[in-house]
C-alpha positions in Angstrom: -14.2 -12.0 -30.7 -11.1 -12.8 -32.7 -8.9 -15.5 -31.3 -5.8 -13.2 -31.3 -7.6 -11.1 -28.6 -7.6 -13.9 -26.1 -4.3 -13.0 -24.5 -2.7 -9.6 -25.0 0.5 -9.1 -23.0 1.4 -5.6 -21.9 4.0 -4.2 -19.5 7.3 -5.6 -18.5 8.8 -8.6 -16.7 11.6 -8.4 -14.2 13.3 -11.7 -13.3 15.8 -12.0 -10.4 17.1 -15.5 -10.1 19.3 -16.7 -7.2 20.0 -20.2 -6.0 21.4 -21.7 -2.9 24.5 -23.6 -3.7 24.8 -25.5 -0.4 22.1 -27.7 1.2 21.1 -26.6 4.6 21.8 -29.2 7.3 18.6 -31.0 8.4 19.5 -30.6 12.1 19.3 -26.8 11.9 16.4 -24.4 11.3 16.6 -22.7 7.9 14.6 -19.4 7.6 13.6 -17.6 4.4 11.6 -14.4 4.0 9.5 -13.1 1.2 7.9 -9.7 0.9 5.2 -8.4 -1.4 6.3 -5.7 -4.0 4.9 -2.9 -1.8 6.5 -4.5 1.3 3.2 -4.5 3.2 3.0 -8.3 3.2 5.8 -10.5 4.7 6.0 -14.2 4.8 8.5 -16.2 6.7 9.2 -19.9 6.0 11.0 -22.1 8.5 12.4 -25.5 7.6 12.8 -27.3 10.9 13.8 -30.9 11.6 10.2 -31.5 12.9 8.5 -29.9 9.9 7.8 -27.0 7.6 6.2 -23.8 9.0 5.2 -20.5 7.6 3.8 -17.2 9.0 2.4 -14.0 7.5 2.5 -10.4 8.6 0.5 -7.5 7.1 1.3 -3.9 7.7 3.5 -4.9 10.6 0.8 -7.0 12.3 0.7 -10.8 12.6 -2.0 -12.3 10.4 -1.0 -16.0 10.3 1.0 -17.4 13.2 3.5 -20.2 12.5 1.5 -22.9 10.7 2.4 -26.3 9.5 2.9 -27.4 5.9 3.2 -30.8 4.3 1.5 -33.8 2.8 0.5 -37.1 4.4 1.1 -40.0 1.9 -0.9 -43.2 2.2 1.3 -46.1 3.5 4.3 -43.8 4.0 5.6 -41.3 6.4 4.4 -37.8 6.1 6.2 -35.6 3.6 7.1 -32.6 5.6 9.6 -33.4 8.3 13.3 -34.4 8.2 13.8 -32.2 5.1 16.9 -30.3 4.0 17.0 -27.4 1.6 18.6 -28.4 -1.7 18.2 -25.1 -3.5 16.2 -21.9 -3.4 15.2 -19.6 -6.2 13.7 -16.1 -6.1 12.3 -13.9 -8.8 10.1 -10.9 -9.2 7.5 -10.8 -12.0 5.5 -7.8 -13.2 3.3 -7.9 -16.2 -0.1 -6.7 -17.4 -2.4 -9.1 -19.1 -5.8 -8.7 -20.7 -8.9 -10.8 -20.1 -10.9 -11.7 -23.3 -14.0 -10.9 -21.2 -14.3 -10.1 -17.6 -15.0 -7.6 -14.9 -11.6 -5.9 -15.5 -10.1 -5.8 -18.9 -6.4 -5.2 -17.9 -5.0 -6.9 -14.8 -1.6 -6.3 -13.3 0.2 -9.5 -12.2 3.0 -8.4 -9.9 4.5 -10.7 -7.4 7.7 -11.9 -5.8 8.3 -15.6 -5.7 10.3 -18.0 -3.6 10.8 -21.6 -4.6 12.3 -23.9 -2.1 13.5 -27.4 -3.3 13.6 -29.9 -0.4 14.7 -33.5 0.0 14.6 -35.9 2.9 17.8 -37.0 4.6 17.2 -40.8 4.7 18.5 -43.5 2.5 15.5 -43.3 0.1 14.9 -39.5 0.1 11.7 -38.1 -1.4 11.6 -34.6 -2.9 9.2 -31.8 -2.4 9.2 -28.2 -3.7 7.3 -25.3 -2.1 6.3 -22.5 -4.4 5.3 -19.2 -2.7 4.2 -16.0 -4.3 3.6 -12.7 -2.5 1.4 -10.1 -4.2 0.3 -6.8 -2.8 -3.1 -8.2 -2.2 -2.2 -11.7 -0.8 -0.2 -14.9 -0.7 -0.3 -18.0 -2.9 1.4 -21.2 -1.8 1.5 -24.7 -3.3 3.2 -28.0 -3.3 5.1 -29.5 -6.2 6.2 -33.1 -6.3 8.8 -33.6 -9.0 9.4 -36.8 -11.0 11.6 -39.1 -8.8 12.4 -42.7 -8.2 11.2 -42.9 -4.6 7.7 -41.4 -5.1 5.9 -42.3 -8.3 2.2 -43.2 -8.1 0.8 -42.3 -4.6 -2.3 -41.3 -2.7 -2.5 -38.2 -0.5 -4.6 -39.2 2.5 -4.3 -35.8 4.2 -2.8 -32.3 3.6 -1.1 -30.9 6.7 -1.6 -27.3 5.6 -2.7 -25.0 8.5 -3.8 -21.4 8.9 -3.2 -20.5 12.6 -4.8 -17.1 12.6 -3.7 -14.3 14.9 -7.2 -13.1 15.9 -10.6 -14.7 16.7 -12.1 -12.7 13.9 -15.7 -12.2 12.7 -16.1 -15.0 10.2 -18.5 -15.5 7.2 -18.7 -19.2 6.3 -20.7 -22.0 4.8 -20.7 -25.4 6.5 -19.2 -28.1 4.2 -20.3 -31.8 3.8 -24.0 -31.0 3.6 -26.3 -32.6 1.1 -26.7 -29.6 -1.2 -23.1 -28.4 -1.3 -22.7 -24.7 -1.0 -26.4 -23.9 -1.6 -27.1 -22.6 1.9 -27.1 -19.2 3.4 -23.9 -17.9 5.0 -23.3 -18.0 8.7 -21.7 -15.2 10.7 -19.8 -16.2 13.8 -16.6 -15.9 15.7 -13.8 -17.9 14.1 -13.8 -20.1 17.2 -17.3 -21.3 16.3 -16.5 -22.5 12.8 -16.8 -26.2 12.3 -15.8 -27.2 8.8 -16.2 -24.7 6.0 -16.3 -24.3 2.3 -13.9 -21.8 0.8 -13.8 -18.9 0.2 -14.1 -18.2 3.9 -14.0 -14.4 4.8 -12.8 -13.0 8.1 -12.8 -9.5 9.5 -10.2 -8.7 12.1 -9.7 -5.3 13.9 -7.2 -3.9 11.4 -7.6 -6.0 8.3 -9.8 -8.4 6.4 -8.8 -11.7 4.8 -10.2 -14.5 2.7 -8.8 -18.0 2.4 -9.5 -20.0 -0.8 -7.6 -21.9 -3.5 -6.6 -21.2 -7.1 -6.0 -23.5 -10.2 -7.8 -26.6 -8.9 -6.9 -29.3 -11.4 -6.7 -33.1 -10.8 -7.0 -32.6 -7.0 -9.7 -32.5 -4.3 -11.4 -29.3 -3.3 -10.2 -27.7 -0.1 -12.4 -27.2 2.9 -11.2 -25.8 6.2 -11.7 -27.5 9.6 -11.3 -25.7 12.9 -9.0 -28.1 14.8 -8.2 -25.9 17.7 -10.4 -23.1 18.8 -8.0 -21.9 21.4 -5.2 -21.3 18.9 -7.7 -20.4 16.1 -6.3 -23.1 13.8 -8.0 -23.9 10.5 -6.6 -27.0 8.8 -7.1 -28.1 5.2 -9.6 -30.9 4.9 -9.6 -32.3 1.4 -13.0 -33.6 0.1 -12.5 -37.4 0.1 -13.3 -40.3 -2.2 -15.8 -42.8 -0.7 -13.0 -44.9 0.7 -11.3 -41.9 2.4 -8.6 -41.3 -0.1 -8.2 -37.6 -0.8 -6.1 -37.3 -3.9 -5.0 -40.1 -6.2 -2.0 -38.9 -8.2 1.5 -39.5 -9.5 4.7 -37.5 -9.8 5.3 -35.0 -11.2 2.3 -33.2 -9.8 1.4 -29.9 -8.2 -1.4 -29.0 -5.8 -3.7 -26.0 -6.2 -2.5 -22.8 -4.8 -3.6 -22.1 -1.2 -4.5 -18.4 -1.2 -4.8 -15.7 1.5 -6.3 -12.5 0.3 -5.5 -9.6 2.7 -6.8 -6.0 2.6 -7.4 -3.1 5.0 -11.1 -3.6 4.8 -13.5 -6.2 3.5 -14.6 -3.9 0.6 -11.0 -3.9 -0.7 -11.1 -7.7 -1.1 -13.5 -7.2 -4.0 -10.9 -5.2 -5.9 -8.4 -8.1 -5.8 -7.5 -10.4 -8.7 -5.3 -12.8 -6.7 -7.1 -15.9 -7.7 -7.0 -15.1 -11.4 -3.3 -14.1 -11.2 -2.4 -17.5 -9.8 -3.8 -19.3 -12.9 -2.0 -19.9 -16.1 -2.6 -18.1 -19.4 -4.4 -20.1 -22.1 -2.4 -22.7 -23.8 -1.0 -21.8 -27.3 -3.4 -24.2 -29.0 -6.3 -22.4 -27.3 -5.1 -19.1 -28.6 -4.8 -20.5 -32.1 -8.3 -21.9 -32.2 -11.3 -20.1 -33.5 -12.8 -18.6 -30.3 -15.3 -16.4 -31.9 -18.1 -18.4 -30.2 -17.0 -17.1 -26.8 -19.3 -14.2 -26.1 -20.5 -12.6 -22.9 -24.2 -11.6 -22.9 -27.6 -11.8 -21.4 -30.0 -14.7 -21.7 -33.5 -15.6 -20.6 -35.5 -18.8 -20.9 -38.0 -21.4 -19.9 -37.0 -21.8 -16.3 -38.5 -19.4 -13.8 -42.0 -20.5 -14.6 -41.2 -24.0 -13.6 -39.7 -22.8 -10.3 -42.9 -20.8 -9.4 -45.1 -23.7 -10.3 -46.7 -22.3 -13.5 -45.1 -24.9 -15.8 -43.2 -28.2 -15.4 -40.1 -29.9 -16.7 -42.0 -33.1 -17.4 -44.0 -33.6 -20.7 -47.7 -33.2 -20.3 -50.4 -30.5 -19.8 -48.0 -28.1 -17.9 -45.0 -28.8 -20.1 -42.8 -25.7 -20.3 -40.5 -26.7 -23.2 -42.7 -26.4 -26.2 -42.0 -25.0 -29.7 -44.6 -22.3 -29.2 -43.4 -21.1 -25.8 -39.8 -21.1 -27.0 -40.7 -18.8 -29.9 -42.4 -16.4 -27.5 -39.1 -16.0 -25.6 -37.2 -15.7 -28.9 -39.5 -12.9 -30.1 -39.0 -10.9 -26.9 -35.3 -11.5 -26.9 -35.0 -10.3 -30.5 -36.6 -7.0 -29.6 -34.1 -6.4 -26.8 -30.4 -6.8 -26.1 -30.8 -10.5 -25.1 -28.5 -12.9 -27.0 -29.6 -16.3 -25.8 -32.6 -18.4 -24.9 -32.4 -21.3 -22.4 -34.9 -24.1 -22.7 -34.9 -26.4 -19.7 -36.7 -29.7 -20.2 -35.9 -29.7 -23.9 -34.7 -33.3 -24.2 -36.2 -36.7 -23.4 -35.9 -38.1 -19.9 -37.6 -35.5 -17.7 -40.7 -37.5 -16.9 -41.9 -37.4 -13.3 -39.6 -36.8 -10.3 -36.4 -37.1 -12.2 -34.3 -35.9 -9.3 -35.5 -39.0 -7.2 -34.3 -41.7 -9.6 -31.3 -42.8 -11.7 -31.0 -40.5 -14.7 -32.8 -41.3 -17.9 -31.9 -38.2 -19.9 -31.1 -38.5 -23.6 -29.0 -35.6 -24.8 -29.6 -35.6 -28.5 -33.3 -36.2 -28.7 -35.8 -33.4 -28.1 -38.9 -34.0 -26.0 -42.3 -34.5 -27.8 -43.8 -31.0 -28.3 -40.5 -29.3 -29.0 -39.0 -29.1 -32.5 -35.4 -28.1 -31.5 -34.3 -27.8 -35.1 -37.2 -25.5 -35.9 -36.6 -23.4 -32.7 -32.9 -23.1 -33.5 -33.6 -22.0 -37.0 -36.2 -19.5 -35.9 -33.8 -18.1 -33.3 -31.0 -17.8 -35.8 -33.2 -15.9 -38.2 -33.9 -13.4 -35.5 -30.3 -13.0 -34.3 -30.8 -15.0 -31.1 -28.9 -18.1 -30.0 -30.3 -21.2 -28.3 -28.6 -22.2 -25.0 -28.3 -25.9 -24.4 -29.0 -27.6 -21.1 -27.4 -30.8 -19.8 -29.0 -31.8 -16.5 -27.3 -34.9 -15.3 -29.2 -35.5 -12.1 -25.7 -36.2 -10.6 -25.3 -39.2 -12.9 -21.8 -38.6 -14.2 -21.0 -42.0 -15.5 -24.3 -42.2 -17.4 -23.8 -38.7 -18.8 -20.2 -39.3 -19.9 -21.3 -42.2 -22.1 -23.3 -39.6 -24.1 -21.2 -36.5 -23.6 -19.2 -36.3 -26.8 -22.3 -37.1 -28.9 -24.3 -34.5 -27.0 -21.9 -31.7 -27.7 -21.6 -32.9 -31.3 -25.3 -32.5 -31.6 -25.1 -29.0 -30.3 -22.3 -28.1 -32.7 -24.4 -29.4 -35.6 -27.3 -27.2 -34.6 -25.1 -24.2 -34.0 -25.6 -24.1 -30.3 -22.6 -22.5 -28.6 -23.5 -22.3 -24.9 -24.6 -24.9 -22.4 -25.9 -24.8 -18.8 -24.7 -27.8 -16.9 -26.7 -29.2 -13.9 -25.8 -31.8 -11.3 -28.9 -31.9 -9.1 -28.5 -34.6 -6.4 -27.0 -35.1 -3.0 -24.1 -37.3 -4.3 -22.5 -37.8 -7.7 -23.0 -41.3 -9.0 -24.5 -42.2 -5.6 -21.5 -42.0 -3.4 -19.2 -39.1 -4.5 -19.1 -35.6 -3.1 -19.7 -32.8 -5.6 -16.3 -31.2 -4.6 -14.1 -34.3 -4.6 -11.3 -35.2 -7.1 -13.8 -37.4 -9.0 -16.0 -34.4 -9.8 -13.0 -32.0 -10.4 -11.7 -34.3 -13.1 -15.1 -34.9 -14.6 -15.8 -31.2 -14.9 -12.4 -30.7 -16.6 -13.5 -33.3 -19.2 -16.7 -31.3 -19.7 -14.9 -28.1 -20.3 -12.4 -29.7 -22.7 -15.1 -31.6 -24.6 -17.4 -28.5 -24.9 -14.5 -26.4 -26.2 -13.7 -29.0 -28.9 -17.3 -28.5 -30.1 -17.2 -24.7 -29.7 -19.6 -24.5 -26.7 -19.3 -22.2 -23.7 -20.0 -23.6 -20.2 -22.2 -22.3 -17.4 -22.2 -24.8 -14.6 -24.6 -25.3 -11.7 -24.1 -27.7 -8.7 -20.5 -28.2 -9.5 -17.0 -27.4 -8.1 -16.6 -23.8 -6.8 -14.6 -21.6 -9.1 -10.8 -21.3 -8.6 -9.9 -18.9 -11.4 -9.6 -21.5 -14.2 -11.6 -19.1 -16.5 -8.2 -17.5 -17.2 -6.8 -20.7 -18.6 -10.0 -21.9 -20.2 -11.8 -18.8 -21.6 -14.9 -20.9 -22.6 -15.5 -21.6 -18.9 -17.8 -18.6 -18.4 -19.6 -18.8 -15.1 -20.9 -21.1 -12.3 -23.7 -21.1 -9.8 -22.2 -22.8 -6.6 -24.3 -20.6 -4.4 -27.9 -20.4 -3.1 -29.3 -18.6 -6.1 -32.6 -16.9 -7.1 -34.3 -20.3 -7.7 -34.7 -20.8 -4.0 -36.9 -17.7 -3.8 -39.4 -19.2 -6.2 -38.9 -22.9 -6.2 -37.8 -24.0 -2.7 -40.5 -26.0 -1.0 -40.0 -24.3 2.3 -38.4 -20.8 2.1 -36.2 -18.6 0.0 -33.2 -16.5 0.8 -33.0 -13.7 3.4 -32.7 -10.0 2.3 -29.1 -9.8 3.4 -28.0 -12.8 1.2 -27.0 -10.7 -1.8 -25.0 -8.3 0.5 -22.9 -11.3 1.7 -22.2 -13.4 -1.4 -20.0 -10.8 -3.2 -17.7 -10.8 -0.2 -17.6 -14.6 0.0 -18.5 -16.8 -2.9 -18.0 -13.9 -5.3 -14.3 -13.8 -4.4 -13.8 -17.1 -6.3 -15.3 -16.0 -9.6 -18.5 -15.2 -11.6 -21.9 -16.1 -10.2 -24.9 -17.2 -12.3 -27.3 -15.9 -9.6 -30.1 -15.2 -12.2 -31.5 -11.8 -11.2 -34.2 -9.6 -12.8 -37.5 -10.6 -11.1 -40.2 -8.0 -11.7 -43.3 -9.9 -10.6 -43.3 -10.6 -6.9 -46.7 -12.4 -6.7 -46.7 -16.1 -7.2 -48.7 -17.2 -4.2 -50.9 -19.5 -6.4 -48.3 -22.2 -6.3 -45.7 -20.9 -3.8 -47.7 -19.2 -1.0 -44.7 -19.1 1.4 -42.0 -17.9 -1.0 -40.9 -14.4 -1.8 -38.1 -12.7 -3.7 -36.6 -10.8 -0.7 -35.8 -7.5 -2.5 -37.4 -4.6 -4.2 -37.5 -4.2 -8.0 -34.8 -1.6 -7.9 -32.6 -4.1 -6.0 -33.2 -6.6 -8.7 -31.8 -4.1 -11.3 -28.8 -3.3 -9.1 -27.8 -7.0 -9.0 -26.8 -6.8 -12.6 -23.9 -4.6 -11.5 -23.3 -5.9 -8.0 -23.1 -9.6 -8.8 -20.7 -10.2 -11.6 -21.2 -12.8 -14.4 -20.4 -12.6 -18.1 -23.6 -14.4 -18.8 -26.5 -12.7 -16.9 -29.9 -14.2 -16.9 -33.0 -12.0 -17.4 -34.8 -14.4 -15.2 -38.5 -13.4 -15.2 -41.2 -14.2 -17.8 -41.3 -12.0 -21.0 -44.9 -11.0 -20.2 -43.8 -9.5 -16.9 -41.3 -7.3 -18.7 -43.3 -6.2 -21.7 -44.0 -2.5 -21.6 -42.3 -2.1 -18.2 -40.3 1.2 -18.1 -37.8 -0.2 -15.6 -36.8 -2.9 -18.2 -34.8 -0.2 -20.0 -32.0 -0.7 -17.5 -31.8 -4.4 -18.3 -31.8 -3.5 -22.0 -28.9 -1.1 -21.4 -26.7 -2.8 -18.9 -23.7 -4.8 -20.4 -22.1 -7.9 -19.1 -18.5 -7.3 -20.3 -16.6 -4.5 -18.5 -13.5 -2.4 -19.0 -13.0 -1.9 -15.3 -14.8 -2.4 -12.0 -14.6 -0.7 -8.6 -16.1 -1.8 -5.3 -16.8 1.6 -3.7 -18.5 1.1 -0.3 -19.9 -1.8 1.7 -20.0 -3.9 4.8 -20.6 -7.7 4.7 -24.2 -8.5 5.3 -25.2 -4.8 5.3 -24.8 -3.0 2.0 -22.7 -2.8 -1.1 -22.0 -0.2 -3.8 -20.1 -1.2 -7.0 -19.4 0.8 -10.2 -18.3 -0.7 -13.5 -17.4 0.8 -16.9 -18.8 -0.7 -20.1 -16.0 -2.3 -22.2 -17.5 -1.0 -25.5 -18.5 2.6 -24.5 -17.5 5.4 -22.1 -20.6 4.8 -20.0 -20.5 3.7 -16.4 -23.0 1.7 -14.3 -23.6 1.6 -10.6 -25.4 -0.8 -8.4 -26.2 -0.3 -4.7 -28.1 -2.8 -2.5 -29.0 -3.0 1.2 -30.1 -5.7 3.5 -33.5 -5.6 5.4 -32.5 -2.2 6.8 -33.2 1.1 5.0 -30.1 3.3 4.7 -28.9 6.5 3.1 -25.5 6.7 1.4 -23.4 9.4 -0.2 -21.4 8.1 -3.2 -18.6 10.2 -4.8 -18.6 9.9 -8.5 -14.8 10.5 -8.9 -14.5 7.2 -10.9 -16.1 9.0 -13.9 -14.0 10.7 -16.5 -13.1 14.1 -15.1 -13.2 15.7 -18.5 -16.7 14.5 -19.4 -20.3 15.2 -18.5 -22.9 12.5 -17.9 -26.6 12.0 -17.6 -27.3 9.8 -14.6 -30.3 7.6 -15.4 -31.4 6.5 -11.9 -33.7 3.6 -11.1 -34.4 3.8 -7.4 -36.8 2.6 -4.7 -40.1 4.4 -4.6 -41.0 6.4 -1.5 -42.9 3.6 0.2 -40.9 0.7 -1.3 -40.3 -2.3 1.0 -39.3 -5.8 0.1 -42.1 -7.3 2.2 -45.0 -4.9 1.7 -44.4 -2.9 -1.6 -41.5 -4.5 -3.6 -42.6 -3.2 -7.0 -42.5 0.6 -6.1 -39.8 2.4 -8.0 -38.9 5.7 -9.6 -36.8 6.8 -12.6 -35.0 10.0 -12.3 -32.5 11.8 -14.6 -29.9 14.3 -13.5 -26.7 15.7 -15.0 -23.5 14.8 -13.1 -19.7 15.0 -13.4 -16.8 13.4 -11.6 -17.0 16.1 -9.0 -20.6 15.2 -8.1 -21.9 13.2 -5.2 -24.9 11.0 -5.5 -27.3 10.6 -2.6 -28.8 7.2 -2.3 -32.0 6.4 -0.4 -32.2 2.6 -0.1 -35.4 1.2 1.3 -35.6 -2.1 3.2 -34.4 -4.9 0.9 -33.9 -2.2 -1.7 -31.4 -0.8 -4.1 -30.5 1.7 -6.8 -29.3 1.1 -10.3 -27.7 3.9 -12.3 -26.5 4.3 -15.9 -24.1 7.2 -16.4 -24.4 8.0 -20.1 -21.7 10.2 -21.3 -23.2 13.3 -23.0 
C-alpha cells in the first residue's frame, strides 16, 4: 500500500458559520436546537442556571429525555451550573473519505455541528465548550476545556453526563468492573435491570434501536454506564477510576472523548453505521508522509490453538509449542494458501510455568530455547510469509515499557511488521483497571512506538475500540470480547451458540474484532472433555464474513485443514472490503451480512444462527444488476447440529443474478458461507 492512499478526500464541504454576539444572561434558560441533515434526529440543548441539559428525538419520538451534562472537578465546584453562553457557532460538513483498509472503502461524513462556548458568572469564571454533532445515524457530544487562567492542571473526579432514556427497552449489555474485563457473555434484560455496563450497550425500543458508546478515547478514562434511577431509566457515565478514585488527570486545554448515541429504525441498521469512525480525526500529515507499505490486511495462522486445547504448552519442555520445526510446518502450509502471516506464541524467554500467576519475566528480544527466530523469519520470508510477533505482558505494563522500544526495534531488524499484544491478568500492574486512563495512555504509547518501527498492532485484553484506527491506520484490530479461545481453553466452559449472533450488534459496533474463527476439528476431549466450539463447520466459515477484522486468524491446526474441501472458502475469502451491508438479523437470533471484495467484483455472504434452526430468504439485489455470478455455497449438511454433528456440510454451486433470491437452511448453531464469483 502506497502512503498516498492512506487518506483520499472526495466530495464537498459546506461550512455555515454563525456566532452569538451577545452573552445570554445566566438567570434565564437559553435553548438551542440541532437537527441531522435528514432532519430525522433532533437535539435540544438547554443552558439553565442549575445546569446543562440535552434531549434527543428521532422520527418525532423522544429517545433521550432531558439529561444532565457537566464535569465534577476535584476540590472545586462542578463545572456545569451557573454558566452563561458566550458564543455559539454552527456549521454543516459533508465530505467523503476513504479508508486505507476496512469494511467500507468510501465513507460519507455528513453532519451538522453546534459549538456552545460557556463561562461561569462568578469572579473567577471557568470556561467550558460543548461540541455537538448530529449525523443521520446518531449524535456525538463532547466537552472541551480551553486554555484559561482559572483552570489549568486538574482532576476530573466524575462526569455528570446522563442518558435519561424514554423507554424501558430490551438491553444487551456486559457487566463492568469484573476481573476479566469484557470477556464475558452478554446479558439480555430490561434496561431497568442493568447495573453498570461496558459500552457499547445496545437497546431495542418499540420503534427504534440505539447504541451508546464513545469515540476518540485519548488521554481519558474509558466510559461505563451505571443505572442510577430505574424508575426514570437513567444511565450515568461512570469513568473507570485510578486506584485512588481519580477518574481523569489532565490539564487545559483538553477535550473528552465523544459520547455517542447511534440510532436506527432496527437493530440490523446499526451495523451499517460509521458514526464512531466519523467522529475520529484523519491521520496526521506526518503519518500520511511516512512509508506505510507495511500496513496490510490479511489472514494469519499460528502456534496458538494447540495450546488452548491442551496438545501443546507455552512453557519450554516436552510439550513446547514454539519450536523451529513446528513453526516451519505452519509456514509451509501458509505458503500454499492465501495466508500472509504466522503467529508464534511462546516464542520468547519467560514463559516458564504458570506465567499468568506471577510477576512477568518475559524478555522481548531473546527467543526461547528450541526456536531459532532468525532462521524461522528467513524461512518464512523465502516462502512469501511474514512472522507475526507476540508481546504478552501478563498485565505488567511498567516492566514491559522498560523493554518496549528495544522489543519493537528487534522486530524491525528481523523484518517483523505485525504484533499481537496481550495483557492477561485481572489488574494492570497489580492495581489498575484495564480500561482506566493509565491503560489508555499506555496503549497509545504502544501504537506510537510500534508505528515508529513499522509494526501493525493487534491487541488483546486492552481498551475497547473507539474508532482510533482512522487516525492511526497501523492500529488494526482488537479482541476485547469473549473469543474463540474460551471454547477450547477455558477450564470450565466455552461460549453459547448465540454468542456470535450478539457480538456484531454490541462489541462489533466499536470496531474490528479478532475473534479467531475457522475451527474444523471439533473433537479435543482428550484434554478438554467439557469444552466445545458451539457451532457447525459452515458457521465457522460464515464468521469470516459476519465478524469483521482486517486481520483474520485461520485458527485451527494445519493438519486439520489439509485436503479439506471446505478450506477453499478460507482460501478465497478476503479481509479487505469495498463495501459491506448488514442484510437481515435480530440480536441473539441470526445475522446475514454481505461484503464485496476490494480487489475484485466478487461478493461474499455469511449467515449464522443461534441454537435454533431457521430458514431464510435472502434477496441478492446487492449484486451488480448487469452481471452474472456463480454462487459457491458452503452450507450445513442435512443432519448438521452444533452438538451432535458439527462437521456435516455440503458444497453447492448455482448460477445467480441480482434478481435472484437465495434460500438458506441453517441448522442448530449453523450457518452458510457463499462466494459470488462474477462470471
